[in-house]
N, C-alpha and C positions, 0 to 999 in steps of 0.2 A: 256132338250133345251140347244144346245150348242151356244157357243159365242164367242167374243172376252173380255179376261182379258182386265181390262184397273187399274193399280196401280196408287197412287197419287205421281203427278209430284215433288218432290221435287223444289222448288223455286232455291235454292241456294246449290251447292257444296260445298265439302272440301276446304279450302285453301290450296294451295303451293304457295312456296315463304319463303322470310325471316322474321323474326321479324323486323318492320322496316323498310322493303325494299320495300312493295310491295308484291303483291299477285294477283292468278289468282285461278280459280276456277276449280278441277274438278267433272264432274256432271255426274248427275244419267245416262244420255244416252249418256256418252262417250266424251260429249264433253270438251274442254278445253276454259271456259267462263270468264266474266270479268275480264280483262286483266289491273288490276290497278296499271299500273308500272311505269307511265309516269309523276304522279306529279297532276293528274289531276282528274277530278268527287268527288265524294264523299270524297275519301280518299286525295285530295288535300284541302278541303276547308269545313268549315261549313255554308257556304253564298251561300242560294241554285240559287243564280243569277249568281254564279260563278264557279259550277258545271260541267261547260261544259265537256261532254265525250269528247277523241280521237273520228277524223273524220274516221267514214267507219270503227269500229274498235271493233263492238260491237259481229258478229257472224263467224265464219270459218275461226278465225284467226291461228290455228293448226289442221288440220285434220289431220287421218292417214289412210292409207288403205292397206291392205294386199292383196298380190300373191300369189296364193300357185299351186304348177303344180307335178302332178305325170307323171312316162314315159307315154309316149303315149296318153294323157289325154289333153284336154284344160285347158287353166289355168281356176281358180277360182278368181275375184277380189272381195272383199268388202270393204266398208269404215267402218269403225270402231265406228262408234257413231249414232245416230238417229238421222238427222234434224228436227228441230221445226220448220222449212221453208221448202221452196221449195228445197234447196240443192244448191250448186255450180255448179253440172253438169247435164244434159239434161239426166237423167238416165234412164227415159222413152223411150228415139229414142233408146237406146242401152242396150237391156237388161242385157248383160255381166256387167253390173254396177249396183251392187245392195248396201241396207245397209244391215250390219250384222243381222239377223235374233232376236238374243236373245245376251243382256249385262248384266250379273249380277255384281254389283256395290256393292262393301264391304270397305267403310271406316272404316280405324281403324288409326287414328290421329297417327303419320304423315305421314300415310303410305297409298295409297288407290289402291285396288287390283280390277282390271275387268275381268272377265271372259267374255270370245266370244264363243257364239254357233252359228252354221251354220251347216244343215246337208246337203250343197253342199260342204263346205270344207273337204278337206282331211287332214289336219292336226289339231293340239289344241292348242289354243292362248290365252294368258293370260298376262296382262299388270300390273306391278306394277309403280306406279306415286309416288315417296316420298320426301319431304320435306328436307331441313339439319339440320335437328331439332333437335341436341342431347343435353339432358339435363346438365345442368351445365356447358356447353362452347359457352357463350352468344354470342362471337365473330364468331362462326362455325351454330348458327341457326339464325343471322342476314346476312347470303349470300343470294344475288340476284339472286335466281335460285332453280331449281328443277333439278328431275333425272324422265326420263321414261324408262321403260326398260321392253321388250315383250321378254316372254319364249315362246319357239315354239316348240312341241312335234310331233313325226312322227309314229303315230298309226300303221300307214299302212306295206305291207310287201315290198314296193319298195320306193328308192330314192326318196325322195320330193325336190321341188325348191319353195323358200321361199323368197321372199321378202316385206319391210315394207316401206311404202311412206309415207315420212312427209312434206308439206308444208306451209312455214309458212311469215304468212304477216309483212310486214315492217312498224313498228309504227314511225318511227325516222320522226320528224318534218311532220308528216301525214299531211296534211289539211293546210299548210303551202306552200308560196310560194317560190321557189327556194330552194328546198331541198337539194342539192348539194350530193345526196348520195352518198356511196360508200360499194361496198362489197367488203371483201377479204377472202379468200379462203385458207385454209392450208389442204393439203392432203399426207397422207402417208400410207403405208395398210396397211389397214382396219380398217383406222378410217379421217373423214373426218370434217371440222371445217368451218361455216360461220360466218363472223362479218358481222353484217349491220349497218355501221354509217355513217354519214356526214362531208366534208367538211368546214359545217358551222358554225361561231362561236357565233353567236347569242344563248345566253340564254333563249333560248325558252322549256318549261318545258318537252316537246318531243325531244328536241336535245340531244341524246347521243348514245346509241349504244344496239344492240339485238344481241344474239351470238347464236350459238347451234351447236352440235356434234353427228355423229353415229358413232357408231363403231358397226362393223360387221367382217364378211370372206370377203365380197366384197362390198363397198362404189359407190355410183355414186350419182353425185348433179347436180342442174341447179344452178349457181350462184345468178344473178340479171334477171329477167325476168317482162316484162308488164303482168300485173297482168290477163287481161283477159286469160291468155294462161294459169292461174292455173284452168280456170273456162272451157270454152269454148266459141267456135265462128264459125260462118260459115264466109268463106273465098270465094269470087265471084273473077277470073280471068281467062284469056284467057285459064288457062289449065285447067279450071275445076272451079267445086264447091264443097268446101271440108268444113269438119268440123274438127277443131283445137281445139288439148287438149294434153295436157303432159301424159296424162292417157293413151293415144292410144300405146306412147312408151313403158308406164309401163306396160300395157296391154300383148303387143307383145313379151319385152321381160324382165321383170320383172325387168328394169333397167333405169337411165336416162342417159342423153344423155352428162353429163361433160360439158357442155356448158353453155353461159349467160356471161353477161360485169361483170366488176367492177363495173362500172357508166352508166348513163343514155348513150344510144348509139343515141346521138344528130345527127349525120349523116342522123339517121334514121327515125329523126322527123320533121328535117328544111331542106332536098332537096327538089329540087322541080321536075317536072316532066320535064320542061322544060331543067333544069342542065343537067339532066340524057341523055335527048334527043343530048345534044351536047357535051355528055363524048365519046372519042376515046377508041381504046379496052382496053389498059391499065390503063386508068383509070377506066373503068368495071370493069376490072380485079381484081381491089384496093378494091372498094366498094364493087363487089359480095364476097370476101372473109371473110369483115366486117362482113356482111349481114349475113353471114353462122354459124358466131359464137353465133348470136341468136336462141334460141332453138324454140322458134316462127317460124321463118324464114328454121329454117335446117327441120322441120318437112314437109313443103309442099316441098322443095326443093329432099328429098329423096324421096318420093312420085312419080315426076316426073324424077327423075333419075332413080329410079327403073324402072319404064314403060320403058324408051329411053333413055341409060348412055349419048348419045351423042348430045340430043335436046339444053342441057344449054350449051354446048362447044359453038353453034354457038353465034356470036358478037349479033346480034338483037335477037334471043330469050335469051339469058341472060339479053340485056338492057329491054326486057317486063316483065321478071320475077322481075326485082330489080325494077320497076316501080310499078309491081302488089304489092310487098312485101312490099314497100316503103307508097301505098296507104295502105294498111291495116293496117299498122303501126298505120298512123294518121287515121284512122277509130277510133281504141281503146286505143288511146292517143293525149290526157287526158281523163279521165273518163266523165259522162254525166255531173258531176257538175264541170267541168273545171281543177279538179285535176287532179297531177300528179300520175300516179298508174306504175311506176314502181320501179322494189327494192325488189319487192318477193321473196323470193330462196324456194329451195327443195332438200330435203337430200334422201338418199336412203339408206338402208342396207340389201344383200341379203346372202344367205348361201345355202347350201346343206345338208338333214340331211338322215342320213341313218335311215332303217326301227328301231325305236325304241328309237331313237336318241333325246334328247334335247339341243337345244341350245337358245343363248338368243342375239338380235340384241337390242341396246345402245343408248337411245339421253340424252343429257343434254340441258338444258335451260338457258341463264342465261340474267341478264339483268344490264343496267347504264345509269341511268337518274339522271346527278346529280342538275340538276338545278330544284332545289325545295322553290321556295320565299311563305313564310307566306302570308296572305291574310292584313299583313300588312306593307307588302314590304319587310321585314327582310328576309335574305336569312337563309334559314334552312340547307339544303344540305341532305346527309344521311350518316350516319357512314361508312358504308361499302365503299363509297371513299375515304375514310382515308386508305384501303387496297389495290384498284384496281385501275387499269387507265382506264379500258374498258372493258366491257361484253366477249371479247375474254379470259380476265385473267379471269373473274369468271368462265367459263366454262373451262379453262385449269384447272384450280383449283379444282372445283369440279372433273373433268374426273380424273387428277393427284389423290386424295386421294379417289376416289370412296370407293377402298377396306377398308380403315380406318372410312369414314363419315357411309356408307350405313350399315355395320352390326350392327352398335352404335343407329341410328336410329330404325332399323327393331327391335333389343333388345326392346326398349323403347316403340314400339308399342305394343308387344308382351305383356310385360310385364304390360303395364295399363290394359289390358284384362284379367290378369293371375288372375283369380276370380271365385269363387265358388258360389257368388249372381250372381240376375238376369242381364242379357244383357242391361236391360236398365239403371242399376245403372253403369256400366262400361262405356255404351255411354256416360252417363249424365257426368261423370267426365272428360272423353278425347275427345267428341265432340267440346265442347267448346274452345278448348286449339286452334282451329282452329280459333278463334275471336282474340287470340292473334299477328297472322300475319295480320290478316285481318285488323283489326285496331288499329295500332300502327304505331306510329313515333319513329325513332332514326334519331336525326340530327345528323349533322358532328361535330357540338360543345359536343356530348356529352349527350343533354338533349333525356328523354325518355318520350313518353305519349302515353295513352291508350283511343284513342274516348272514351266517354259514352254512342254515339251512332253512327253508321257510317255516319259520315258529319254530325251529328247534336250533338248540343250543345257545348261541347266541351272536352280535355282534360284533363285529371288526376280529374276528378272529386272528391273532397274529399268523398262525401257521398257513391259513389258508387266504390271507391277504397276499402273502408271498407270492402265490401263483394265479391269484384272480383279479388282481386290481392292473393288470397293464391295460386292459383297454380303457378303465377309470382315469386312468394317470394322464394316458396318451389325448383325451376328451374332455377330462373335466378334469384337470390339476387339482384346484382350488380343494375338491372334493376328497380327493385320495391325502391332500396334505391335511388336512383338518384329521379324517382318521388317526394319520399317525399320530399327529402333537395331541389328539386326545388320551390317544395310547399311550403316550411316552410319559404323561401326568401321574398313571398309574404305574411307571416302574419302581421296583421295589426297592428298598433302601439299599441292598446287599448287590443290587445292578439287573437281577430278572425281571424280565418285563413281562406285560401282561399277557393274558392267553384269551379270553373276550369277557365283552362287556355282556354283563346281567343281572338283573332282570329287564333293564332297561339301557338307556345310556347313561346313567349315574355312577353306578359301579362295576366290578368286575370279580369274577369268580375266582378261587386260589387255585388256578392250574399253572404257577408259576414254575414245579418243576419239569417243565417241557424243557428238555438243553436245545432243542432244534432253532426256539424261537428268538433268542440272543443273537445268534450269528443272521437269520432272518431277517430281523428287523434294522442291522446294520443292513445288511443288502438293499432291505427296500428302500430306505433314507438315501443311500447311494444311488440308487438306478433313478429316486425322485429330483435328485440332487442333479444328477449329471443330466434328463430330460428337458428339466425346468428352465434349470442356472441360477435357482434360488439361491444365494449365498444366505439370505439373513435365514433360509428357512433352513439352511446346514447350519448356521449357527448356532441358532436357537435348539437344535438337535444334538450338536456335539456332545455337549455332556453327559447326556444320556448314553451316546456311541462308548462313548471311552468308557461309563460305567458298564455299560454290557460287556464290552470287550474283557475288562478286567476280571468279573467274574468268569467267563466263559473258559478264560485261560487257567482259573484256577482248579479247573476241570484235569488239567494237566499233570497227573503226580510223579510221571517219571521224566520228565524235562525233555521230553522228545518233540513238542512242538503240537501235539495233539491229544485230544480229551481222551481221558481213558479209566474214569470213574466215576459213578452216578449218570450213567447216559441210558440208563432205564427207558422212562418217558419219554416219547415225542409224539407227532401225529400220528403214526400210528400207534393210538392208543390201548389197541389190543395185540398188541405185538410186542414183547418186551424184548429189549437188545443191554448187551454187556461191554465194560472193556470200551476197547475202541471200534466204535461204528462205523464201516465206509461212509452211510449218510449222515453221520453227524458229523464225524472229520473232513469229510468233501466241505460242507458246510461253513466249518471253523474256516477255513482254508478259503474260500471264495470272500468270505467277511475280512481275514487278515489283509486279503488282496486289495478290497471294498476299502477299507480302513485306511491303508496307506496312500493310496486318492486323497481321501477327504481332508487327511492330516496334511498332505504336503499341499492342499490347494488353501489350507485356511494357516499355512506356516509354522504347522504343529510340529518341528522338525524332528524330535525325539524320538516322541510318538512314532513317527513315519518309520524311523530308521528301526525302533524295537519291535514295529509288526512286520518292517521288511525280513528283518533277518529272522523272526519266528516263522514267517512263511517259507524263507529259504530249508528251515530245519523240517517243518512239518512235513512240506511237500515230500523232501525224499524219506521221511520215517513212513508215510504214507503209502508208499509203493512198498518199500520195505515189509513193513507190518502187513499189510494187506493183501497185495499181491498173489494171487496162486498158481503165475502162469496163464489163465485164462480170462480173469475176469479178478475185482476188488472183492474178498470174500466181504460177508455180513457183518462181521465182527473179530477180532481177534482179543484173547484177556490172557496173559500171560502164555500159557503153555495150553490153553485153552483156544477153539475157533470152531466157527460157523460158517461152513463154505455155503452156504444159501446162495444165489446168485438173485440179487434185488434189482429190479429195473430202474431203483431212485440211486443208485450205489455211488454215483458221482454226479447226483444234484449239483451240487455247488460249481463243478466245473462248467454247467450249464448254463445258469445261473450269472457265472463272470462271463463267459464268452457272449452270451446275451447283452451285457453292460458295456461290452468293449475292452473288458479289460483283460482277455486274451489266456490262456491257458496257466496253470499251475502245477500241470502232471504232463507226463510225454506223451507227444500226440500219436504215438505208435499203440501205448497203451490203452489210450480212452478208445482206438480203434480196433482193439482185437476184443475190449469187454463189450464194445457195441456189439461186434459179431455175436458173442456169446448172447447178451441181452437179449437179441432178436431171436437165435436160434434154438436159445431155452424159453424164453417168456412168450413170444408171440405166435398166433396162425390165423390166419383171416376168419377162421372160424371161432376161434376163442379168444381173440384181440389180444389185447397185452396184458397180462397179470402183474401183479406186482412184484411175486418174486417164484421161483420154483428150484427144486434141488435138481441139479446136472447127475446124469448115471454115476458119476465119480465122485460124488460129494456123500458124506455121513452126514445125515441129519441130526438137530437136536429136538428133543422133544415139545419143548414150548414152540420152536416156529413150526415143526412138520404140520403140513395143511392147516396151518394158521387162518382162521375165518379174512385177515387182512392180507395174510402171503397169496391166498388163493383169490382173490375179488381182483376186478376189470374197477378200477376208480377214472373214470373220464378225465379229469383232471390231470392225473398223472400221466395217461395214455397223453394227450396232447399236449402236456410240458416233455415229453421224451421223442415226440415229432418234432417239437420245435428243435431240440437237442438234435437230434438226426439231422437240419436243416442247416443248424449252424456247423455239422460236419462233413456237409455236401452231397448229403443223401437222401434228395428229394423223393424216389420212387418207396424207398421204404417209410420215409414219413408220410407219403402220399397212400398208403396203405393201410399205415394205423388210423388216419384219419377219415378213411374212408371207410373202416371197419367199426368206429366207434359211431358212426352215423347211422349205419343200415341198424346195426345192433338197437340202437333207441328210436329209430324211429318203425322198426318193424317191432318195435312193444310198444308202439303208441308214446314215447317220450321225447318227442323231438325239441319240444319246451321246455323238457322237464326231467334233468339228469338228477338222479339219488346218489348220495354217499351217506353222510349224517344227517339225514333231512332229505326233502324236495328242495327244486330250483336251487340247487345247491352250486355254492360262492365258488370253490376251487374248477367247477369246468369253464369259469371264465379264462380259465389259461388258454384258450382256444384262440384269443389273442395273440399271443405269442408264437401262435403260428404263422398268421401274417406278418409279423415283424421279423422272423425268420426267413420266411420266402422271399422279403427283400432283402435281408442281409441289413436292418437299418440298425445304424449306431448312432444315437443322438449324443454330444460332448458340448452342451449348450454353455458350460461355464468357457470354454475355448474358443466356442461357435464353431464348432464344427461338425457337419451331418456328413455320414458315410452308407454307401449301401455295400453289399457282397449277395447278391442275387443267387438264387437258388439252380435257378434254371437258365441257360445261355439265351432263351428270348423268353420275356416274360412281359406280362402287361397285371399290373397288381396296384391297391392302391397305398398309399404311405402315410401316416396321421404321428406327429408329434405336440405335444403342447404346446397351444396357441398356432398351428398350421397342418394343412393340409393338401394331398396332392395325389397326383399318379404318376405312377416309373413305367416307363413303355422300353421296350429293347427288341430290338429284330432289324434284320438287314445291317448288321455293321453301321446302327445307328440309337444311339441312348436319349432317350425324351425324360426330361424332370420337371415336372408339372407342377407349379404351389395352385390348388383353387381356391385355398382359402384361407386367412390367415397371414402371418408373418412373421419371419425370423429374421436376423442378422446372422452371416456366415462370412467366417474369414476364411474356412476349409471347406471344398466339396469335394468327397472323393466316390470313386464306385472302382467295384472288382471286374475287369474286363481285360480281353487278349489286345486290345489297341493301345498301342503303345506311345502314339500319336493322336490327336485329333484336332478336329475342325470346331470350336468353340462358338455355340452361337444361343445368345441371351436375348429375350424378348418380352415384351409385353403384348398381352393374349386381348382379343376385342370385348367388347361390352358383355355380348352377350353368352363368355365364357367366363363371367365373372360370376361367384356366387354371390347372391344379396343377404347371404346369411348376416354379415358385420352391419345390416342396417336395421337389425332387429333386437334390441339393447335394450331390458327392462331398466327400469331406475328403482332405485331404492324405496320412495315413497309411493309409487303410482304406476299401474301397468301399462303407462304410454310408453312407446315406441317410435322412432322414426319415420314419418310418413311416407316417403317418397324412395320406396326401393329401387328401382330401375334408375333413379338417378344419382343413387348412391353406386348400384354396380357399374355404371358408366363411367365415377368419378373414379373408383379402384381400378379401372381398369387404364383411365388416364394415368395416374400417378405410376401402374406397375410400367407402363410405356416410357415415362419420363425416366425413370429410376434406373430401366434396361440401357435405356439409351444413354443414362449419364453412368455405367458402372466402369471403376476403377480397372486400371491395369492388373492382366492377374499373369501369373507363372502357372508354367504344367509342368507336372513329373510324371514318371511312370515309376515305380518302385514294389516290389512283391506281387506283381500281378493287380495294384492299386493304380488307376490314375487321378491326379489329384490336383483339381486348380487353388488355387492360392490368391485370393484379392485383398492384394496391398493394403487398400483401404474400405474392405469387407461391401459385401452384396447384401442389398436390403432385398430378402427372398421374400417376395409376397403375390399375394392373391392375384392371378392374371400373369404371371408371369412364368416365365419356362427357360430350362436349361436345357439345349442339343447337342449334342456330340455325336460327330460324327468320323469315322474313321480313314484315315488319310491314304 
């Protein structure tokens, strides 16, 4: 039986844009959708009553069309997307205009590649959509724009003419009265840029600018035009009945007309036929010349002129043509809802390709909408407004620094997928970085916050940042520390930490009753400190840590070292607990372990000693009170008990291991409880649920079939997979992650995991899967880095604040490469069966160095270093010189770890690697 295959449509695409700057999604069907760039919709407000979207800006915002022609053949025109509606052009009336046959969508954040296939196209085409997401360079990653690069190859034996056309809807003041639009063109050989802005000074959310550029062998444009001309309409006049659209010129010539006006041609919308009938010949000529600058007028003129060159030189015919043109303009302006629909623009890049030749046509899109007001009425603004004056500057910056930014972006994209584990695992830790662009605010004051769910709940929710911020810290540590210090300012006097910011970044809700947040706050600060080595950050946060710890200790009524009352409220907010919950108590014990380490580093010995004693007491009580022989019970309260088996029952133990703080519970109990969680709460079909009742357990009414008990939360599933990896259980961890990925892909939610809202922040816990896969532990205050890989042979990327690289283990050889940034190390360790190794430390060739370090934005302007190639070569030279000058090291093997001690330190920087080979 033959038929048409239908694959599941993914509800959302991969986000493009800048951190805290707004986003656009590149979707499976080739469309650019969800243009959340104008401070509106879910991105702009948590109040559903205020989540008004930009008028008529849902679809057909920036479609691309290709025209390809071989000598002596008719041109082939294809729209490079599959519209989900009837499209903009009446294609069924004109067979030459078709959608591309197939699109292969390959999102590898922050790059998405589309391959277009069509049996009639004489050339091969692929597109690359990329955000300026450079790890460690938050200023660049916060740029409000993205790149679109088309690569065309000519496999034929004839010369091919190829053009790529884009049409861009103008969002500026869209749906408002008196838009006062102004489009500006800058053109030179091989490049054209259009900036769409407004002369209005009103602080509308959508008052700003949108710009774009094209670079190709030859470029053409329509500067500003009435929107219907970018679709199609029928024009009736004494000169005939014709279909009008910019696509007819494109089909004929492969170019645009280089026409269009800077501002709304009001003479075309306000003149009356009576006024035209009274004009003398000189006045007619003047208005005629103005009209011919409008693309939608020029096309019907060219038709008549081609038929009879002299006809429209006659005054009365000219008068009739003017009347017909203005009559038509008034038919299409304004739109059916009375809204101004002038101001859209189009750009086209063209080239000729010899047989076997490849060329690129490049577009850049950027925006600038500074009028961001929170629901409290406070001006929030955008961080990018400190660096750019309008969207034209954004596009010029991205164009100018393309050769520095794009290689770093693509290197990062490639590195994220450089692994020998399954595609599902690599997709998990890379895909959710899309949410970092989609769901972040970065205000002009420098405040940063992640939506808990897109337009849902609030920002920087403490109990969600706890699991969701690993990737933010690793790639942009300054932003994560901003979140934490913002939250600390709202710590209540009694020590309770904030829940989330709402309705914007000016204040918080009254969710202080959640008892899991204080220990989570302490663990977050400890993690940030260990990964960054930022002692000043720790010193600033220390008073808040003390208050948080003291407050949680008040929950211990019987003095056994564990919370035992007022423990009802927590991140499982529809699932009340009581007494001593395992989940809450494990977080408290982990926080004690973290607090001891921080107190020791700050020299606060009395605190360290007191907390260490409390940790010892509490750890024993945890087992005595909660262990039931197979797992740790949900909670115990005097002689009452709930023996529900919760996946998160020893969540704090996971975090402690992840931070390199070790165990506070016996390993045998951890292993037995883990076995039970897997057997009771996980199956490949149902995934990992938050909890269940084993057959022998007696349920309590409130927990039995609770909505959150029976649910799958992908952030919890990823966290537990990380926990499994920390405990050497790769097979089960991979199975859980693969189940999560299949579930969401089959439901069209690959880039949109939902919990309390869409694009949920907790799902960024997937980054912890990568960290635990390599077993990465960073202790930057002591200048230590170690790996405890989950597989005997492994290739995977690693990231810490300030540096990143690749770990490769195969055939009794271990190679640790630094591919970007730098760090100073006194100790480098790896878990391995090697008891002794030959160690080689070397620099890499210039071609292997990242160019990311050359792209650094200044505070006042978007200038970056001009010569990335020279910078990469310099990095390699420095790396080689430092490697050659490495001080003597000692090598020890203990507890399964091979450790290198560098007496005078190792400056481990981009272009260097350390290789160990077993003797």
